[in-house]
Backbone as numpy.savetxt, mean C-alpha at the origin, in Angstrom:
# Nx Ny Nz CAx CAy CAz Cx Cy Cz
15.92 -8.11 -12.46 15.10 -6.92 -12.41 15.08 -6.44 -10.95
15.29 -5.14 -10.72 15.29 -4.62 -9.35 13.92 -4.75 -8.69
13.94 -4.92 -7.37 12.71 -5.00 -6.59 12.61 -3.76 -5.72
11.39 -3.25 -5.60 11.11 -2.09 -4.78 9.94 -2.40 -3.86
9.99 -1.83 -2.67 8.88 -1.99 -1.73 8.11 -0.68 -1.73
6.80 -0.77 -1.93 5.94 0.40 -1.91 5.65 0.74 -0.45
6.10 1.92 -0.01 5.96 2.32 1.39 4.63 2.99 1.66
4.10 3.71 0.69 2.82 4.39 0.88 2.16 4.59 -0.47
0.87 4.80 -0.43 0.13 5.08 -1.66 -0.20 3.82 -2.45
-0.58 4.03 -3.69 -0.96 2.95 -4.60 -0.18 3.16 -5.89
0.32 2.07 -6.48 1.13 2.16 -7.68 0.56 1.20 -8.73
0.44 1.68 -9.96 -0.02 0.84 -11.07 1.12 0.68 -12.05
1.39 -0.57 -12.43 2.45 -0.83 -13.41 2.17 -2.16 -14.11
2.28 -2.16 -15.40 2.12 -3.38 -16.18 0.77 -4.04 -16.00
-0.27 -3.24 -15.78 -1.60 -3.79 -15.59 -1.88 -4.31 -14.20
-0.92 -4.15 -13.30 -1.08 -4.59 -11.91 -1.18 -3.38 -10.99
-1.93 -3.53 -9.91 -2.05 -2.50 -8.89 -1.35 -2.98 -7.64
-0.48 -2.13 -7.08 0.28 -2.46 -5.88 -0.12 -1.50 -4.76
-0.10 -2.02 -3.54 -0.47 -1.25 -2.36 0.70 -1.20 -1.39
0.64 -0.27 -0.46 1.70 -0.12 0.52 2.05 -1.48 1.13
3.34 -1.79 1.16 3.82 -3.05 1.68 4.12 -4.08 0.60
3.59 -3.87 -0.61 3.82 -4.82 -1.70 5.22 -4.64 -2.28
5.76 -5.74 -2.82 7.05 -5.73 -3.50 6.78 -5.67 -5.01
7.49 -4.74 -5.67 7.28 -4.51 -7.10 8.56 -4.84 -7.87
8.46 -5.68 -8.89 9.56 -5.90 -9.83 9.41 -4.85 -10.92
10.43 -4.02 -11.11 10.29 -2.95 -12.09 11.61 -2.65 -12.78
11.54 -2.43 -14.08 12.73 -2.00 -14.82 13.00 -0.52 -14.57
12.00 0.21 -14.13 12.13 1.65 -13.86 12.79 1.87 -12.51
13.45 3.01 -12.34 14.01 3.38 -11.05 12.91 4.09 -10.26
12.16 3.35 -9.48 11.03 3.92 -8.75 11.47 4.87 -7.66
12.73 4.77 -7.21 13.21 5.65 -6.14 13.20 7.13 -6.58
13.27 7.38 -7.88 13.25 8.76 -8.35 11.91 9.45 -8.08
10.89 8.65 -7.75 9.57 9.20 -7.46 9.39 9.59 -6.01
10.41 9.38 -5.17 10.31 9.69 -3.74 10.37 11.19 -3.51
9.27 11.84 -3.73 9.17 13.28 -3.50 8.08 13.51 -2.45
8.18 14.63 -1.78 7.16 14.91 -0.76 5.82 15.14 -1.43
4.77 14.97 -0.67 3.43 15.15 -1.20 2.65 13.86 -1.09
1.65 13.71 -1.93 0.75 12.57 -1.82 1.15 11.42 -2.74
2.30 11.56 -3.45 2.69 10.49 -4.36 3.22 9.29 -3.58
3.17 8.10 -4.18 3.69 6.91 -3.51 5.17 7.05 -3.20
5.65 6.32 -2.18 7.06 6.32 -1.82 7.57 4.88 -1.89
8.85 4.74 -2.23 9.44 3.43 -2.47 10.77 3.30 -1.74
11.18 2.04 -1.50 12.53 1.76 -1.02 12.99 0.50 -1.75
14.32 0.35 -1.88 14.85 -0.86 -2.49 14.50 -2.02 -1.59
14.07 -3.12 -2.17 13.72 -4.32 -1.41 14.79 -5.37 -1.63
15.13 -6.06 -0.56 16.06 -7.18 -0.69 15.41 -8.24 -1.57
16.21 -8.95 -2.31 15.67 -9.96 -3.22 14.82 -10.99 -2.49
15.11 -11.21 -1.20 14.39 -12.25 -0.47 13.33 -11.68 0.47
12.98 -10.40 0.34 12.00 -9.80 1.23 10.63 -10.43 1.03
10.09 -11.12 2.06 8.76 -11.70 1.90 7.69 -10.65 2.18
6.56 -10.79 1.53 5.43 -9.92 1.84 4.74 -10.53 3.05
4.65 -9.78 4.14 4.07 -10.35 5.35 2.86 -9.57 5.80
2.05 -10.24 6.60 0.86 -9.60 7.15 1.25 -8.43 8.03
2.30 -8.59 8.85 2.73 -7.51 9.73 3.16 -6.29 8.93
3.88 -6.51 7.85 4.31 -5.40 7.00 3.11 -4.68 6.42
2.12 -5.43 5.94 0.91 -4.83 5.39 0.18 -4.03 6.46
0.10 -4.58 7.69 -0.56 -3.91 8.79 0.14 -2.59 9.11
1.47 -2.63 9.17 2.24 -1.41 9.45 1.98 -0.35 8.38
1.92 -0.77 7.13 1.71 0.17 6.05 0.30 0.75 6.08
-0.68 -0.07 6.39 -2.05 0.44 6.50 -2.15 1.45 7.64
-1.49 1.16 8.76 -1.50 2.08 9.90 -0.93 3.44 9.53
0.02 3.47 8.61 0.68 4.71 8.22 -0.14 5.53 7.20
-1.16 4.92 6.61 -1.96 5.61 5.59 -2.90 6.63 6.22
-3.24 7.64 5.43 -4.23 8.63 5.84 -5.63 8.05 5.59
-6.64 8.70 6.13 -8.02 8.26 5.91 -8.33 8.22 4.42
-7.88 9.22 3.69 -8.12 9.26 2.25 -7.47 8.07 1.55
-6.23 7.76 1.91 -5.54 6.62 1.31 -6.22 5.31 1.67
-6.69 5.20 2.92 -7.40 4.00 3.34 -8.69 3.81 2.56
-9.39 4.91 2.29 -10.62 4.83 1.49 -10.31 4.36 0.07
-9.21 4.88 -0.52 -8.79 4.46 -1.85 -8.46 2.97 -1.85
-7.73 2.54 -0.83 -7.36 1.13 -0.71 -8.61 0.26 -0.62
-9.55 0.66 0.25 -10.79 -0.10 0.43 -11.57 -0.19 -0.88
-11.63 0.91 -1.59 -12.36 0.91 -2.87 -11.68 -0.03 -3.87
-10.36 0.05 -3.96 -9.63 -0.80 -4.90 -9.77 -2.28 -4.55
-9.87 -2.59 -3.26 -10.01 -3.97 -2.81 -11.47 -4.40 -2.69
-12.37 -3.50 -3.07 -13.82 -3.75 -2.99 -14.26 -4.11 -1.58
-13.77 -3.33 -0.61 -14.12 -3.51 0.79 -15.18 -2.47 1.15
-16.34 -2.93 1.58 -17.42 -2.03 1.97 -17.13 -1.50 3.37
-16.91 -0.19 3.48 -16.60 0.42 4.77 -17.83 0.71 5.60
-19.00 0.50 5.03 -20.23 0.74 5.77 -20.29 2.16 6.29
-20.51 2.32 7.58 -20.61 3.64 8.18 -19.31 4.09 8.83
-18.22 3.38 8.61 -16.93 3.74 9.20 -16.45 5.06 8.61
-16.12 6.01 9.48 -15.63 7.31 9.02 -14.30 7.69 9.67
-14.05 7.20 10.87 -12.80 7.51 11.56 -11.74 6.48 11.18
-10.47 6.90 11.26 -9.37 6.04 10.84 -9.42 4.69 11.55
-9.61 4.68 12.85 -9.63 3.42 13.61 -10.76 2.51 13.14
-11.90 3.10 12.83 -13.04 2.31 12.36 -12.76 1.72 10.98
-12.18 2.55 10.11 -11.86 2.11 8.75 -10.83 0.98 8.80
-9.79 1.15 9.64 -8.76 0.11 9.78 -9.38 -1.19 10.28
-10.29 -1.10 11.24 -10.92 -2.30 11.79 -11.67 -3.07 10.69
-12.40 -2.34 9.83 -13.14 -2.98 8.74 -12.17 -3.62 7.74
-11.09 -2.90 7.40 -10.11 -3.43 6.45 -9.44 -4.66 7.03
-8.97 -4.59 8.29 -8.30 -5.75 8.91 -9.23 -6.95 8.93
-10.48 -6.74 9.24 -11.45 -7.84 9.30 -11.61 -8.49 7.92
-11.53 -7.69 6.87 -11.70 -8.24 5.51 -10.44 -8.97 5.03
-9.29 -8.67 5.62 -8.04 -9.29 5.20 -7.79 -10.64 5.88
-8.57 -10.94 6.89 -8.36 -12.19 7.64 -8.90 -13.37 6.89
């Protein structure tokens, strides 16, 4: 089964939710969804591509404030009074440690 890396956004498939940086096993050709706009973007992943903290960090850094809020909500991360991107990232990073 082909593997794809989610570059941005959030993807739901087979009852699972994937976030930027995650590797997805899919029978579908996810690359056909690489269109401009707010939809998720994908790239082919090497069969041995490990999911790493640095990769996740890079992907979070690339997200918009809106995407970060969606991510935090999906991960049940309380952002408290954080409103700016740097503040939101700090809260998310702290929760991932």
